[in-house]
N, C-alpha and C positions, 0 to 999 in steps of 0.2 A: 022310293020304291024298295020293297023288301025282297030279299033273296028267297027263292023257293027252297024247301028242305033239301032237295037234291043238290042245288047250287051250294048250300052251306056245307054239305058233305064233301063236295068236290074241293071247296076252298080249304076245309079242315085237312083233307088228305094232302093237298098241295103244300100247305104249311108244314105238316108233319114231314113230308118227303123232302122238302127243301132243307130240313135240318139234319137229314141222314147223311153220314159220311163214314163209309161209302154207302152208296145206294144199294139197298138189298137186292139180291138176285131175284128174278121172277117178280119184279116190282108190280106189274099189273095184277098178278094173282094176289100179292100181299095187300094191295090197296082194295081190291074187290072184297077180300075177306075181312080186313081190319075195319073198313069204313062202309061196308055193305053197298058197294058201287057196282054198276054194270061195267062191262069192258070199255065202252066208249067213255063213260064218266072217269074211269081210272086213267085212260089215255089223256083226257082233258086235264086231270090233276097233274099228270106228268109234265104236260106242256106248261101249265101254270107254275109248277114248282121250278121249272127252268127259268121262267121269267122272274120269279121271286129271287132266285140265286143271282141272276144277272144284276138286279137292282141292288142287292146286298153288296156285291163286289164293285159295282160301278157308280153307285149312288144315284 
């Protein structure tokens, strides 16, 4: 199964966000602009970034 373009954008945004330290202020707006996401997609990217960080810390 292939990811839809929007899913790829959300994943790319999440990977980028998971590497940011500290997280930029107004992160949803940043993600919307930088990755051309809708607000809900930016929120999904935030959630996924948190999951990526958890895996990196806890293996």
